[in-house]
PDB file of all heavy atoms in Angstrom:
ATOM      1  N   MET A   1       0.782  -1.190  -0.055  1.00  0.00           N
ATOM      2  CA  MET A   1       0.029   0.028  -0.001  1.00  0.00           C
ATOM      3  C   MET A   1       0.876   1.197  -0.002  1.00  0.00           C
ATOM      4  O   MET A   1       1.798   1.313   0.791  1.00  0.00           O
ATOM      5  CB  MET A   1      -0.969  -0.099   1.265  1.00  0.00           C
ATOM      6  CG  MET A   1      -1.787   1.184   1.255  1.00  0.00           C
ATOM      7  SD  MET A   1      -2.980   1.065   2.647  1.00  0.00           S
ATOM      8  CE  MET A   1      -3.560  -0.625   2.847  1.00  0.00           C
ATOM      9  N   THR A   2       0.646   2.141  -0.866  1.00  0.00           N
ATOM     10  CA  THR A   2       1.439   3.304  -0.988  1.00  0.00           C
ATOM     11  C   THR A   2       0.793   4.364  -0.274  1.00  0.00           C
ATOM     12  O   THR A   2      -0.373   4.428   0.148  1.00  0.00           O
ATOM     13  CB  THR A   2       1.669   3.774  -2.436  1.00  0.00           C
ATOM     14  OG1 THR A   2       0.415   4.082  -3.075  1.00  0.00           O
ATOM     15  CG2 THR A   2       2.208   2.574  -3.319  1.00  0.00           C
ATOM     16  N   ARG A   3       1.531   5.577  -0.166  1.00  0.00           N
ATOM     17  CA  ARG A   3       0.887   6.651   0.506  1.00  0.00           C
ATOM     18  C   ARG A   3      -0.030   7.363  -0.213  1.00  0.00           C
ATOM     19  O   ARG A   3      -0.993   8.199   0.368  1.00  0.00           O
ATOM     20  CB  ARG A   3       2.049   7.826   0.762  1.00  0.00           C
ATOM     21  CG  ARG A   3       2.679   8.315  -0.438  1.00  0.00           C
ATOM     22  CD  ARG A   3       3.795   9.298  -0.147  1.00  0.00           C
ATOM     23  NE  ARG A   3       4.385   9.758  -1.344  1.00  0.00           N
ATOM     24  CZ  ARG A   3       4.772  10.975  -1.597  1.00  0.00           C
ATOM     25  NH1 ARG A   3       4.587  11.810  -0.666  1.00  0.00           N
ATOM     26  NH2 ARG A   3       5.270  11.276  -2.752  1.00  0.00           N
ATOM     27  N   HIS A   4      -0.362   7.041  -1.450  1.00  0.00           N
ATOM     28  CA  HIS A   4      -1.411   7.548  -2.253  1.00  0.00           C
ATOM     29  C   HIS A   4      -2.820   6.730  -1.971  1.00  0.00           C
ATOM     30  O   HIS A   4      -3.853   7.278  -2.104  1.00  0.00           O
ATOM     31  CB  HIS A   4      -1.199   7.483  -3.779  1.00  0.00           C
ATOM     32  CG  HIS A   4       0.015   8.317  -4.170  1.00  0.00           C
ATOM     33  ND1 HIS A   4      -0.009   9.607  -4.199  1.00  0.00           N
ATOM     34  CD2 HIS A   4       1.215   7.863  -4.574  1.00  0.00           C
ATOM     35  CE1 HIS A   4       1.032  10.060  -4.566  1.00  0.00           C
ATOM     36  NE2 HIS A   4       1.959   9.064  -4.729  1.00  0.00           N
ATOM     37  N   HIS A   5      -2.693   5.583  -1.338  1.00  0.00           N
ATOM     38  CA  HIS A   5      -3.808   4.845  -1.176  1.00  0.00           C
ATOM     39  C   HIS A   5      -4.405   5.152   0.235  1.00  0.00           C
ATOM     40  O   HIS A   5      -5.556   4.930   0.527  1.00  0.00           O
ATOM     41  CB  HIS A   5      -3.546   3.316  -1.171  1.00  0.00           C
ATOM     42  CG  HIS A   5      -3.212   2.972  -2.577  1.00  0.00           C
ATOM     43  ND1 HIS A   5      -2.124   2.376  -2.964  1.00  0.00           N
ATOM     44  CD2 HIS A   5      -4.113   2.890  -3.623  1.00  0.00           C
ATOM     45  CE1 HIS A   5      -2.129   1.953  -4.276  1.00  0.00           C
ATOM     46  NE2 HIS A   5      -3.341   2.341  -4.674  1.00  0.00           N
ATOM     47  N   ILE A   6      -3.680   5.629   1.238  1.00  0.00           N
ATOM     48  CA  ILE A   6      -4.085   5.828   2.550  1.00  0.00           C
ATOM     49  C   ILE A   6      -5.217   6.913   2.680  1.00  0.00           C
ATOM     50  O   ILE A   6      -6.231   6.696   3.317  1.00  0.00           O
ATOM     51  CB  ILE A   6      -2.873   6.260   3.445  1.00  0.00           C
ATOM     52  CG1 ILE A   6      -1.932   5.018   3.522  1.00  0.00           C
ATOM     53  CG2 ILE A   6      -3.318   6.677   4.878  1.00  0.00           C
ATOM     54  CD1 ILE A   6      -0.607   5.364   4.220  1.00  0.00           C
ATOM     55  N   PRO A   7      -5.035   8.098   1.945  1.00  0.00           N
ATOM     56  CA  PRO A   7      -6.183   9.088   2.018  1.00  0.00           C
ATOM     57  C   PRO A   7      -7.478   8.435   1.479  1.00  0.00           C
ATOM     58  O   PRO A   7      -8.499   8.730   1.826  1.00  0.00           O
ATOM     59  CB  PRO A   7      -5.731  10.170   1.209  1.00  0.00           C
ATOM     60  CG  PRO A   7      -4.270  10.162   1.247  1.00  0.00           C
ATOM     61  CD  PRO A   7      -3.912   8.557   1.294  1.00  0.00           C
ATOM     62  N   ARG A   8      -7.361   7.576   0.461  1.00  0.00           N
ATOM     63  CA  ARG A   8      -8.570   7.008  -0.213  1.00  0.00           C
ATOM     64  C   ARG A   8      -9.272   6.106   0.876  1.00  0.00           C
ATOM     65  O   ARG A   8     -10.481   6.152   0.971  1.00  0.00           O
ATOM     66  CB  ARG A   8      -8.170   6.175  -1.381  1.00  0.00           C
ATOM     67  CG  ARG A   8      -7.762   7.063  -2.547  1.00  0.00           C
ATOM     68  CD  ARG A   8      -7.376   6.082  -3.646  1.00  0.00           C
ATOM     69  NE  ARG A   8      -6.921   6.889  -4.792  1.00  0.00           N
ATOM     70  CZ  ARG A   8      -6.266   6.404  -5.886  1.00  0.00           C
ATOM     71  NH1 ARG A   8      -6.189   5.103  -5.968  1.00  0.00           N
ATOM     72  NH2 ARG A   8      -5.643   7.220  -6.700  1.00  0.00           N
ATOM     73  N   LEU A   9      -8.463   5.339   1.595  1.00  0.00           N
ATOM     74  CA  LEU A   9      -8.971   4.478   2.580  1.00  0.00           C
ATOM     75  C   LEU A   9      -9.604   5.264   3.814  1.00  0.00           C
ATOM     76  O   LEU A   9     -10.702   4.821   4.241  1.00  0.00           O
ATOM     77  CB  LEU A   9      -7.933   3.521   3.063  1.00  0.00           C
ATOM     78  CG  LEU A   9      -7.311   2.484   2.088  1.00  0.00           C
ATOM     79  CD1 LEU A   9      -6.309   1.635   2.627  1.00  0.00           C
ATOM     80  CD2 LEU A   9      -8.437   1.621   1.463  1.00  0.00           C
ATOM     81  N   ILE A  10      -8.922   6.242   4.114  1.00  0.00           N
ATOM     82  CA  ILE A  10      -9.528   7.103   5.231  1.00  0.00           C
ATOM     83  C   ILE A  10     -10.761   7.646   4.697  1.00  0.00           C
ATOM     84  O   ILE A  10     -11.789   7.651   5.536  1.00  0.00           O
ATOM     85  CB  ILE A  10      -8.505   8.219   5.577  1.00  0.00           C
ATOM     86  CG1 ILE A  10      -7.316   7.671   6.323  1.00  0.00           C
ATOM     87  CG2 ILE A  10      -9.224   9.333   6.584  1.00  0.00           C
ATOM     88  CD1 ILE A  10      -6.227   8.583   6.490  1.00  0.00           C
ATOM     89  N   GLY A  11     -10.881   8.090   3.578  1.00  0.00           N
ATOM     90  CA  GLY A  11     -12.239   8.600   2.926  1.00  0.00           C
ATOM     91  C   GLY A  11     -13.241   7.588   2.879  1.00  0.00           C
ATOM     92  O   GLY A  11     -14.423   7.792   3.116  1.00  0.00           O
ATOM     93  N   GLY A  12     -12.759   6.438   2.454  1.00  0.00           N
ATOM     94  CA  GLY A  12     -13.729   5.285   2.313  1.00  0.00           C
ATOM     95  C   GLY A  12     -14.376   4.867   3.832  1.00  0.00           C
ATOM     96  O   GLY A  12     -15.492   4.659   3.798  1.00  0.00           O
ATOM     97  N   VAL A  13     -13.524   4.819   4.785  1.00  0.00           N
ATOM     98  CA  VAL A  13     -14.000   4.516   6.088  1.00  0.00           C
ATOM     99  C   VAL A  13     -14.860   5.643   6.582  1.00  0.00           C
ATOM    100  O   VAL A  13     -15.923   5.265   7.112  1.00  0.00           O
ATOM    101  CB  VAL A  13     -12.804   4.333   7.007  1.00  0.00           C
ATOM    102  CG1 VAL A  13     -13.324   4.092   8.487  1.00  0.00           C
ATOM    103  CG2 VAL A  13     -12.096   2.910   6.635  1.00  0.00           C
ATOM    104  N   PHE A  14     -14.525   6.882   6.436  1.00  0.00           N
ATOM    105  CA  PHE A  14     -15.394   7.969   6.741  1.00  0.00           C
ATOM    106  C   PHE A  14     -16.726   7.858   6.090  1.00  0.00           C
ATOM    107  O   PHE A  14     -17.795   8.086   6.581  1.00  0.00           O
ATOM    108  CB  PHE A  14     -14.799   9.243   6.472  1.00  0.00           C
ATOM    109  CG  PHE A  14     -15.590  10.475   6.643  1.00  0.00           C
ATOM    110  CD1 PHE A  14     -15.765  10.858   7.978  1.00  0.00           C
ATOM    111  CD2 PHE A  14     -16.211  11.139   5.668  1.00  0.00           C
ATOM    112  CE1 PHE A  14     -16.696  11.939   8.268  1.00  0.00           C
ATOM    113  CE2 PHE A  14     -17.087  12.187   6.001  1.00  0.00           C
ATOM    114  CZ  PHE A  14     -17.207  12.696   7.269  1.00  0.00           C
ATOM    115  N   GLY A  15     -16.722   7.468   4.769  1.00  0.00           N
ATOM    116  CA  GLY A  15     -17.925   7.328   4.000  1.00  0.00           C
ATOM    117  C   GLY A  15     -18.907   6.385   4.615  1.00  0.00           C
ATOM    118  O   GLY A  15     -20.053   6.467   4.668  1.00  0.00           O
ATOM    119  N   VAL A  16     -18.277   5.139   4.866  1.00  0.00           N
ATOM    120  CA  VAL A  16     -19.117   4.024   5.499  1.00  0.00           C
ATOM    121  C   VAL A  16     -19.684   4.542   6.936  1.00  0.00           C
ATOM    122  O   VAL A  16     -20.930   4.312   7.156  1.00  0.00           O
ATOM    123  CB  VAL A  16     -18.262   2.841   5.660  1.00  0.00           C
ATOM    124  CG1 VAL A  16     -18.944   1.791   6.450  1.00  0.00           C
ATOM    125  CG2 VAL A  16     -18.022   2.178   4.328  1.00  0.00           C
ATOM    126  N   VAL A  17     -18.941   5.133   7.637  1.00  0.00           N
ATOM    127  CA  VAL A  17     -19.436   5.690   8.969  1.00  0.00           C
ATOM    128  C   VAL A  17     -20.555   6.671   8.779  1.00  0.00           C
ATOM    129  O   VAL A  17     -21.610   6.671   9.387  1.00  0.00           O
ATOM    130  CB  VAL A  17     -18.323   6.139   9.882  1.00  0.00           C
ATOM    131  CG1 VAL A  17     -18.802   6.839  11.035  1.00  0.00           C
ATOM    132  CG2 VAL A  17     -17.387   5.106  10.227  1.00  0.00           C
ATOM    133  N   PHE A  18     -20.335   7.551   7.812  1.00  0.00           N
ATOM    134  CA  PHE A  18     -21.280   8.583   7.486  1.00  0.00           C
ATOM    135  C   PHE A  18     -22.615   7.938   7.042  1.00  0.00           C
ATOM    136  O   PHE A  18     -23.764   8.392   7.547  1.00  0.00           O
ATOM    137  CB  PHE A  18     -20.734   9.641   6.460  1.00  0.00           C
ATOM    138  CG  PHE A  18     -21.517  10.824   6.128  1.00  0.00           C
ATOM    139  CD1 PHE A  18     -21.593  11.871   7.082  1.00  0.00           C
ATOM    140  CD2 PHE A  18     -22.336  10.823   5.023  1.00  0.00           C
ATOM    141  CE1 PHE A  18     -22.482  12.927   6.806  1.00  0.00           C
ATOM    142  CE2 PHE A  18     -23.207  11.880   4.884  1.00  0.00           C
ATOM    143  CZ  PHE A  18     -23.258  12.915   5.666  1.00  0.00           C
ATOM    144  N   VAL A  19     -22.608   7.106   5.929  1.00  0.00           N
ATOM    145  CA  VAL A  19     -23.726   6.496   5.516  1.00  0.00           C
ATOM    146  C   VAL A  19     -24.458   5.611   6.613  1.00  0.00           C
ATOM    147  O   VAL A  19     -25.726   5.638   6.716  1.00  0.00           O
ATOM    148  CB  VAL A  19     -23.398   5.694   4.321  1.00  0.00           C
ATOM    149  CG1 VAL A  19     -24.558   4.860   3.823  1.00  0.00           C
ATOM    150  CG2 VAL A  19     -22.939   6.546   3.240  1.00  0.00           C
ATOM    151  N   GLY A  20     -23.613   4.939   7.424  1.00  0.00           N
ATOM    152  CA  GLY A  20     -24.187   4.160   8.387  1.00  0.00           C
ATOM    153  C   GLY A  20     -24.932   4.924   9.527  1.00  0.00           C
ATOM    154  O   GLY A  20     -25.984   4.578  10.053  1.00  0.00           O
ATOM    155  N   ALA A  21     -24.243   6.024   9.892  1.00  0.00           N
ATOM    156  CA  ALA A  21     -25.029   6.923  10.869  1.00  0.00           C
ATOM    157  C   ALA A  21     -26.242   7.554  10.256  1.00  0.00           C
ATOM    158  O   ALA A  21     -27.275   7.694  11.001  1.00  0.00           O
ATOM    159  CB  ALA A  21     -24.124   7.978  11.343  1.00  0.00           C
ATOM    160  N   ASN A  22     -26.150   7.952   9.136  1.00  0.00           N
ATOM    161  CA  ASN A  22     -27.295   8.704   8.567  1.00  0.00           C
ATOM    162  C   ASN A  22     -28.468   7.710   8.004  1.00  0.00           C
ATOM    163  O   ASN A  22     -29.564   8.121   7.825  1.00  0.00           O
ATOM    164  CB  ASN A  22     -26.942   9.623   7.417  1.00  0.00           C
ATOM    165  CG  ASN A  22     -26.200  10.896   8.033  1.00  0.00           C
ATOM    166  OD1 ASN A  22     -26.556  11.457   9.027  1.00  0.00           O
ATOM    167  ND2 ASN A  22     -25.083  11.219   7.451  1.00  0.00           N
ATOM    168  N   ALA A  23     -28.179   6.487   7.633  1.00  0.00           N
ATOM    169  CA  ALA A  23     -29.010   5.618   7.200  1.00  0.00           C
ATOM    170  C   ALA A  23     -30.039   5.145   8.215  1.00  0.00           C
ATOM    171  O   ALA A  23     -31.203   4.691   7.992  1.00  0.00           O
ATOM    172  CB  ALA A  23     -28.381   4.431   6.592  1.00  0.00           C
ATOM    173  N   GLY A  24     -29.670   5.441   9.470  1.00  0.00           N
ATOM    174  CA  GLY A  24     -30.578   4.955  10.631  1.00  0.00           C
ATOM    175  C   GLY A  24     -31.919   5.784  10.598  1.00  0.00           C
ATOM    176  O   GLY A  24     -32.824   5.347  11.075  1.00  0.00           O
ATOM    177  N   ALA A  25     -31.911   7.001  10.061  1.00  0.00           N
ATOM    178  CA  ALA A  25     -33.159   7.837   9.963  1.00  0.00           C
ATOM    179  C   ALA A  25     -34.058   7.394   8.837  1.00  0.00           C
ATOM    180  O   ALA A  25     -35.233   7.849   8.724  1.00  0.00           O
ATOM    181  CB  ALA A  25     -32.725   9.282   9.839  1.00  0.00           C
ATOM    182  N   LEU A  26     -33.461   6.550   7.954  1.00  0.00           N
ATOM    183  CA  LEU A  26     -34.295   6.190   6.877  1.00  0.00           C
ATOM    184  C   LEU A  26     -35.127   4.823   7.142  1.00  0.00           C
ATOM    185  O   LEU A  26     -34.837   4.126   8.001  1.00  0.00           O
ATOM    186  CB  LEU A  26     -33.502   5.854   5.603  1.00  0.00           C
ATOM    187  CG  LEU A  26     -32.602   6.984   5.008  1.00  0.00           C
ATOM    188  CD1 LEU A  26     -31.659   6.550   3.998  1.00  0.00           C
ATOM    189  CD2 LEU A  26     -33.543   8.036   4.517  1.00  0.00           C
ATOM    190  N   PRO A  27     -36.121   4.568   6.361  1.00  0.00           N
ATOM    191  CA  PRO A  27     -36.884   3.339   6.580  1.00  0.00           C
ATOM    192  C   PRO A  27     -35.912   2.133   6.353  1.00  0.00           C
ATOM    193  O   PRO A  27     -34.963   2.156   5.552  1.00  0.00           O
ATOM    194  CB  PRO A  27     -37.948   3.283   5.498  1.00  0.00           C
ATOM    195  CG  PRO A  27     -38.166   4.667   5.082  1.00  0.00           C
ATOM    196  CD  PRO A  27     -36.728   5.375   5.370  1.00  0.00           C
ATOM    197  N   LYS A  28     -36.217   1.004   6.904  1.00  0.00           N
ATOM    198  CA  LYS A  28     -35.357  -0.195   6.885  1.00  0.00           C
ATOM    199  C   LYS A  28     -35.187  -0.599   5.396  1.00  0.00           C
ATOM    200  O   LYS A  28     -34.070  -1.114   5.117  1.00  0.00           O
ATOM    201  CB  LYS A  28     -35.798  -1.292   7.807  1.00  0.00           C
ATOM    202  CG  LYS A  28     -35.587  -0.946   9.173  1.00  0.00           C
ATOM    203  CD  LYS A  28     -35.949  -2.129  10.117  1.00  0.00           C
ATOM    204  CE  LYS A  28     -35.715  -1.824  11.526  1.00  0.00           C
ATOM    205  NZ  LYS A  28     -35.975  -2.982  12.432  1.00  0.00           N
ATOM    206  N   GLY A  29     -36.188  -0.540   4.648  1.00  0.00           N
ATOM    207  CA  GLY A  29     -36.109  -1.004   3.342  1.00  0.00           C
ATOM    208  C   GLY A  29     -35.172  -0.261   2.445  1.00  0.00           C
ATOM    209  O   GLY A  29     -34.751  -0.734   1.403  1.00  0.00           O
ATOM    210  N   ILE A  30     -34.817   0.945   2.838  1.00  0.00           N
ATOM    211  CA  ILE A  30     -33.844   1.808   2.177  1.00  0.00           C
ATOM    212  C   ILE A  30     -32.559   1.789   2.911  1.00  0.00           C
ATOM    213  O   ILE A  30     -31.404   1.856   2.259  1.00  0.00           O
ATOM    214  CB  ILE A  30     -34.462   3.145   1.935  1.00  0.00           C
ATOM    215  CG1 ILE A  30     -35.734   3.319   1.075  1.00  0.00           C
ATOM    216  CG2 ILE A  30     -33.413   4.148   1.303  1.00  0.00           C
ATOM    217  CD1 ILE A  30     -36.392   4.484   1.013  1.00  0.00           C
ATOM    218  N   GLY A  31     -32.634   1.876   4.165  1.00  0.00           N
ATOM    219  CA  GLY A  31     -31.216   2.060   4.982  1.00  0.00           C
ATOM    220  C   GLY A  31     -30.352   0.879   4.891  1.00  0.00           C
ATOM    221  O   GLY A  31     -29.214   1.019   4.704  1.00  0.00           O
ATOM    222  N   ILE A  32     -31.005  -0.404   4.948  1.00  0.00           N
ATOM    223  CA  ILE A  32     -30.123  -1.476   5.003  1.00  0.00           C
ATOM    224  C   ILE A  32     -29.379  -1.665   3.576  1.00  0.00           C
ATOM    225  O   ILE A  32     -28.212  -1.906   3.562  1.00  0.00           O
ATOM    226  CB  ILE A  32     -30.923  -2.702   5.356  1.00  0.00           C
ATOM    227  CG1 ILE A  32     -31.314  -2.660   6.807  1.00  0.00           C
ATOM    228  CG2 ILE A  32     -30.116  -4.162   5.132  1.00  0.00           C
ATOM    229  CD1 ILE A  32     -32.265  -3.760   7.395  1.00  0.00           C
ATOM    230  N   PRO A  33     -30.095  -1.658   2.475  1.00  0.00           N
ATOM    231  CA  PRO A  33     -29.399  -1.717   1.176  1.00  0.00           C
ATOM    232  C   PRO A  33     -28.309  -0.645   0.924  1.00  0.00           C
ATOM    233  O   PRO A  33     -27.286  -0.734   0.418  1.00  0.00           O
ATOM    234  CB  PRO A  33     -30.484  -1.625   0.144  1.00  0.00           C
ATOM    235  CG  PRO A  33     -31.641  -2.012   0.863  1.00  0.00           C
ATOM    236  CD  PRO A  33     -31.511  -1.639   2.215  1.00  0.00           C
ATOM    237  N   LEU A  34     -28.564   0.569   1.506  1.00  0.00           N
ATOM    238  CA  LEU A  34     -27.713   1.752   1.424  1.00  0.00           C
ATOM    239  C   LEU A  34     -26.406   1.465   2.171  1.00  0.00           C
ATOM    240  O   LEU A  34     -25.297   1.676   1.782  1.00  0.00           O
ATOM    241  CB  LEU A  34     -28.326   2.990   1.935  1.00  0.00           C
ATOM    242  CG  LEU A  34     -27.562   4.339   1.693  1.00  0.00           C
ATOM    243  CD1 LEU A  34     -27.403   4.535   0.152  1.00  0.00           C
ATOM    244  CD2 LEU A  34     -28.394   5.480   2.207  1.00  0.00           C
ATOM    245  N   ARG A  35     -26.499   0.840   3.330  1.00  0.00           N
ATOM    246  CA  ARG A  35     -25.361   0.384   4.145  1.00  0.00           C
ATOM    247  C   ARG A  35     -24.561  -0.685   3.402  1.00  0.00           C
ATOM    248  O   ARG A  35     -23.381  -0.692   3.365  1.00  0.00           O
ATOM    249  CB  ARG A  35     -25.823  -0.029   5.472  1.00  0.00           C
ATOM    250  CG  ARG A  35     -26.235   0.949   6.425  1.00  0.00           C
ATOM    251  CD  ARG A  35     -26.637   0.423   7.800  1.00  0.00           C
ATOM    252  NE  ARG A  35     -27.231   1.508   8.549  1.00  0.00           N
ATOM    253  CZ  ARG A  35     -28.277   1.509   9.470  1.00  0.00           C
ATOM    254  NH1 ARG A  35     -28.778   0.298   9.562  1.00  0.00           N
ATOM    255  NH2 ARG A  35     -28.576   2.399  10.303  1.00  0.00           N
ATOM    256  N   GLY A  36     -25.314  -1.540   2.741  1.00  0.00           N
ATOM    257  CA  GLY A  36     -24.641  -2.657   1.975  1.00  0.00           C
ATOM    258  C   GLY A  36     -23.910  -2.066   0.865  1.00  0.00           C
ATOM    259  O   GLY A  36     -22.747  -2.501   0.471  1.00  0.00           O
ATOM    260  N   LEU A  37     -24.411  -1.043   0.239  1.00  0.00           N
ATOM    261  CA  LEU A  37     -23.741  -0.425  -0.943  1.00  0.00           C
ATOM    262  C   LEU A  37     -22.483   0.273  -0.448  1.00  0.00           C
ATOM    263  O   LEU A  37     -21.441   0.355  -1.107  1.00  0.00           O
ATOM    264  CB  LEU A  37     -24.712   0.424  -1.658  1.00  0.00           C
ATOM    265  CG  LEU A  37     -25.719  -0.144  -2.581  1.00  0.00           C
ATOM    266  CD1 LEU A  37     -26.695   0.920  -3.096  1.00  0.00           C
ATOM    267  CD2 LEU A  37     -25.048  -0.904  -3.756  1.00  0.00           C
ATOM    268  N   ALA A  38     -22.483   0.872   0.704  1.00  0.00           N
ATOM    269  CA  ALA A  38     -21.373   1.666   1.206  1.00  0.00           C
ATOM    270  C   ALA A  38     -20.360   0.698   1.666  1.00  0.00           C
ATOM    271  O   ALA A  38     -19.192   0.968   1.331  1.00  0.00           O
ATOM    272  CB  ALA A  38     -21.872   2.469   2.518  1.00  0.00           C
ATOM    273  N   ILE A  39     -20.599  -0.540   2.187  1.00  0.00           N
ATOM    274  CA  ILE A  39     -19.652  -1.466   2.413  1.00  0.00           C
ATOM    275  C   ILE A  39     -18.993  -2.005   1.225  1.00  0.00           C
ATOM    276  O   ILE A  39     -17.837  -2.215   1.071  1.00  0.00           O
ATOM    277  CB  ILE A  39     -20.268  -2.610   3.405  1.00  0.00           C
ATOM    278  CG1 ILE A  39     -20.560  -1.982   4.784  1.00  0.00           C
ATOM    279  CG2 ILE A  39     -19.391  -3.803   3.478  1.00  0.00           C
ATOM    280  CD1 ILE A  39     -21.294  -2.897   5.649  1.00  0.00           C
ATOM    281  N   ALA A  40     -19.829  -2.332   0.214  1.00  0.00           N
ATOM    282  CA  ALA A  40     -19.398  -2.742  -1.133  1.00  0.00           C
ATOM    283  C   ALA A  40     -18.385  -1.829  -1.728  1.00  0.00           C
ATOM    284  O   ALA A  40     -17.418  -2.129  -2.252  1.00  0.00           O
ATOM    285  CB  ALA A  40     -20.561  -3.072  -2.066  1.00  0.00           C
ATOM    286  N   ALA A  41     -18.692  -0.490  -1.612  1.00  0.00           N
ATOM    287  CA  ALA A  41     -17.788   0.522  -2.108  1.00  0.00           C
ATOM    288  C   ALA A  41     -16.475   0.560  -1.365  1.00  0.00           C
ATOM    289  O   ALA A  41     -15.403   0.591  -1.974  1.00  0.00           O
ATOM    290  CB  ALA A  41     -18.338   1.898  -2.058  1.00  0.00           C
ATOM    291  N   LEU A  42     -16.432   0.426  -0.027  1.00  0.00           N
ATOM    292  CA  LEU A  42     -15.194   0.310   0.722  1.00  0.00           C
ATOM    293  C   LEU A  42     -14.406  -0.985   0.347  1.00  0.00           C
ATOM    294  O   LEU A  42     -13.226  -0.944   0.188  1.00  0.00           O
ATOM    295  CB  LEU A  42     -15.476   0.214   2.194  1.00  0.00           C
ATOM    296  CG  LEU A  42     -14.413   0.166   3.307  1.00  0.00           C
ATOM    297  CD1 LEU A  42     -13.468   1.387   2.908  1.00  0.00           C
ATOM    298  CD2 LEU A  42     -14.799   0.048   4.606  1.00  0.00           C
ATOM    299  N   LEU A  43     -15.037  -2.134   0.176  1.00  0.00           N
ATOM    300  CA  LEU A  43     -14.377  -3.295  -0.253  1.00  0.00           C
ATOM    301  C   LEU A  43     -13.743  -3.021  -1.699  1.00  0.00           C
ATOM    302  O   LEU A  43     -12.590  -3.644  -1.977  1.00  0.00           O
ATOM    303  CB  LEU A  43     -15.302  -4.516  -0.289  1.00  0.00           C
ATOM    304  CG  LEU A  43     -15.812  -4.925   1.152  1.00  0.00           C
ATOM    305  CD1 LEU A  43     -16.927  -6.151   0.914  1.00  0.00           C
ATOM    306  CD2 LEU A  43     -14.662  -5.487   1.891  1.00  0.00           C
ATOM    307  N   GLY A  44     -14.501  -2.373  -2.530  1.00  0.00           N
ATOM    308  CA  GLY A  44     -13.893  -2.078  -3.806  1.00  0.00           C
ATOM    309  C   GLY A  44     -12.606  -1.233  -3.744  1.00  0.00           C
ATOM    310  O   GLY A  44     -11.617  -1.400  -4.316  1.00  0.00           O
ATOM    311  N   LEU A  45     -12.603  -0.197  -2.729  1.00  0.00           N
ATOM    312  CA  LEU A  45     -11.374   0.552  -2.495  1.00  0.00           C
ATOM    313  C   LEU A  45     -10.243  -0.374  -1.854  1.00  0.00           C
ATOM    314  O   LEU A  45      -9.034  -0.110  -2.318  1.00  0.00           O
ATOM    315  CB  LEU A  45     -11.758   1.699  -1.478  1.00  0.00           C
ATOM    316  CG  LEU A  45     -12.377   2.827  -1.982  1.00  0.00           C
ATOM    317  CD1 LEU A  45     -12.758   3.822  -0.859  1.00  0.00           C
ATOM    318  CD2 LEU A  45     -11.595   3.641  -3.066  1.00  0.00           C
ATOM    319  N   LEU A  46     -10.598  -1.251  -1.021  1.00  0.00           N
ATOM    320  CA  LEU A  46      -9.638  -2.069  -0.518  1.00  0.00           C
ATOM    321  C   LEU A  46      -9.044  -2.931  -1.484  1.00  0.00           C
ATOM    322  O   LEU A  46      -7.727  -3.137  -1.574  1.00  0.00           O
ATOM    323  CB  LEU A  46     -10.159  -2.935   0.674  1.00  0.00           C
ATOM    324  CG  LEU A  46     -10.457  -2.232   1.909  1.00  0.00           C
ATOM    325  CD1 LEU A  46     -11.256  -3.175   2.886  1.00  0.00           C
ATOM    326  CD2 LEU A  46      -9.354  -1.612   2.580  1.00  0.00           C
ATOM    327  N   VAL A  47      -9.778  -3.499  -2.510  1.00  0.00           N
ATOM    328  CA  VAL A  47      -9.331  -4.353  -3.507  1.00  0.00           C
ATOM    329  C   VAL A  47      -8.438  -3.459  -4.482  1.00  0.00           C
ATOM    330  O   VAL A  47      -7.366  -4.026  -4.978  1.00  0.00           O
ATOM    331  CB  VAL A  47     -10.372  -5.033  -4.282  1.00  0.00           C
ATOM    332  CG1 VAL A  47      -9.906  -5.633  -5.529  1.00  0.00           C
ATOM    333  CG2 VAL A  47     -11.150  -5.962  -3.421  1.00  0.00           C
ATOM    334  N   ALA A  48      -8.830  -2.253  -4.831  1.00  0.00           N
ATOM    335  CA  ALA A  48      -8.090  -1.436  -5.696  1.00  0.00           C
ATOM    336  C   ALA A  48      -6.784  -1.015  -5.001  1.00  0.00           C
ATOM    337  O   ALA A  48      -5.695  -0.787  -5.717  1.00  0.00           O
ATOM    338  CB  ALA A  48      -8.925  -0.138  -6.053  1.00  0.00           C
ATOM    339  N   ALA A  49      -6.683  -0.875  -3.653  1.00  0.00           N
ATOM    340  CA  ALA A  49      -5.600  -0.490  -3.073  1.00  0.00           C
ATOM    341  C   ALA A  49      -4.515  -1.615  -2.792  1.00  0.00           C
ATOM    342  O   ALA A  49      -3.462  -1.464  -2.596  1.00  0.00           O
ATOM    343  CB  ALA A  49      -5.870   0.108  -1.596  1.00  0.00           C
ATOM    344  N   GLY A  50      -5.002  -2.865  -3.024  1.00  0.00           N
ATOM    345  CA  GLY A  50      -4.268  -3.996  -2.950  1.00  0.00           C
ATOM    346  C   GLY A  50      -3.970  -4.383  -1.573  1.00  0.00           C
ATOM    347  O   GLY A  50      -2.945  -5.134  -1.174  1.00  0.00           O
ATOM    348  N   ALA A  51      -4.972  -4.105  -0.575  1.00  0.00           N
ATOM    349  CA  ALA A  51      -4.783  -4.518   0.840  1.00  0.00           C
ATOM    350  C   ALA A  51      -5.264  -5.808   1.086  1.00  0.00           C
ATOM    351  O   ALA A  51      -6.103  -6.371   0.607  1.00  0.00           O
ATOM    352  CB  ALA A  51      -5.471  -3.343   1.644  1.00  0.00           C
TER     353      ALA A  51
END
């Protein structure tokens, strides 16, 4: 992992936390898939970073 990947990972983790915190106010039918998409995006970042 290079120094260029670290800010992306920090942003990705922040994004998952942000979506997770704000999805609680949404109905479950919308909030749960939204959280799943946020986690999938973070996993995509991890794969792209080679971690």
